[in-house]
Every structure is written in C-alpha cells, then in structure tokens.
C-alpha positions, 0 to 999 in steps of 0.5 A: 078469486077472480081469474084473468082471461085472454081470447085469441082468435083471428075472427074479430066478431067471434072473438068479441062474442066469446069475450063477452060471454066470459066477461059474464062469468062469475070470477072471470075477467077478460083482459084483452083480445088478440087476433093471432099468437104473435100479437098475444106474445107481443102483449105478454112482454108487458108483465101486467098483460100476463093472464091466468088463462088463454082461450086459444083458437088453433087455425090462425095466420102468422102464428097458430094456436099449437105453435103459440101454446108450445111457446107459452108453456116454455116462457109462461108455464103458469098460464093455462091454455084452453083450446077453443076450435072447430077442429075435431080430428084426432091429429089436431087434438093430439098436437094441441094436447102435446103442446100443453093445452089443459083442455079442448073445446069445440066452438059450438060448446054451450055457455054453461059448459064453457064456464065449467071448463074455465073453472075446472082448468083453473081449479083442477088443471085440466078439462076435456070435452068434445065429440071425440074426447068426451067418451075417452075422458069418461072411460078414465073415470070407469074402473080399469085394469091398470096392471100395466107392464113396464114395456106397456108404460114405455109404449104409452109414454112414446105414444104421447110423442110425435113418433109413428108406431114404426118409429116407436118400434125402433125406439123400443128396439122391437118389431112393429108387430110387437108394438101393435101387441102393446097397443092392443093390450093397453087399449084393452086394459084401459078400455080406450080405442085411440091414441087420443085416449092414450094421451089423455090417460097418460096426462090424467095419471101423470105418465106424461106432462104436456 
C-alpha cells in the first residue's frame, strides 16, 4: 500500500531535500511541499490534496507547526502528523504531542530512522524517537508497576493538559504538596522522570488521546 506525504517547512531547500528522501522510500509518495501551515490548510481545501501523513516543522511564519497540527486534528482527524524539528526542549515536545502529533523526530535523524518512523506512524499510529523521548519510550516497554490509584490516574490525565502543577492541585481540590506526592509516586511506579514521560505513557496506554 502506498501512502501520500506532504512536507511542511519554511526552509525551501531543506523541504526539497526531505521530500526527495521520502520519495525514495518504498510505499511513500510526496504530494507537494508547503512553506507554512496556512499554505498547507489552503491546499487541503481541495480533497485530492489531503495526504495520509504530514511531516511538520514547528517554527514557521504565519502559522506554526503546533497551531497547524491542532487545526488538522479537528478538520482532518485521519491525517497523521509527524513532527520534524530542531526543537528538543520539553515544553515544545509536550505542546506538539498535545496538539495531536503521532511522532516527534529531530532534523538530524538518519534516513533509515525516518523511513521506519513514517512506516510505524501509518501502521501502528505513533512513533517517538529523539534525544529526549527515546529513553522515555524505551521505559514504557519495560515491565512497570501499573497499579495506579484513581487519584494518580486523574493526575496523569491532568498532566497531559496545559495546566501547571499548581492549577492541577486546584482542579483536584488538594494541596500543591499532595500533587507533588502524586507526581513522585507515579514517576516511581512508571519508571519515568519527566512530564513528557507522563504524556507518552498516557498516550501509549489510552489514558489520553491527542
């Protein structure tokens, strides 16, 4: 089966290079290239331009990758989004995952990893690998103590939102210290060390749907 791909990146030469690579992959065909989210959404107004997957940069003028992904997941929920960025800070990764991205790759990713990521996003629905999230994803494959209490599950779901820990405490009608306790307990049980890990765990175990 052949899958259609659109590359969205404001750096045209890089966009061309990425598109050229993807075009070489078996079962993948590049429909077109876009320089920002607005251009992509304008093209998708024509049904024949709707792809199976979008390779999305994050920092772009007019409409960035996070904003574009949020719109895509509402208007075109069947279209998969794989982030391809130089951004590797926790906040950006969290925002992109919450927006609905099915994966997150760095732009220095090797060709074979990119091909594998594209295939797994289409076949399994997700793929995460970069210097930050690779360790977290591997931890999900280890045997973990999933004996989570009701309040801990509630905390995980809230941790997948934009709320700060202080706001989570307010939402759960408890103290900030209690929320810290939930966080520490969940981190220990799931063998993860960051909020990114919580989001990835929640997606992986259907506690949260982007």
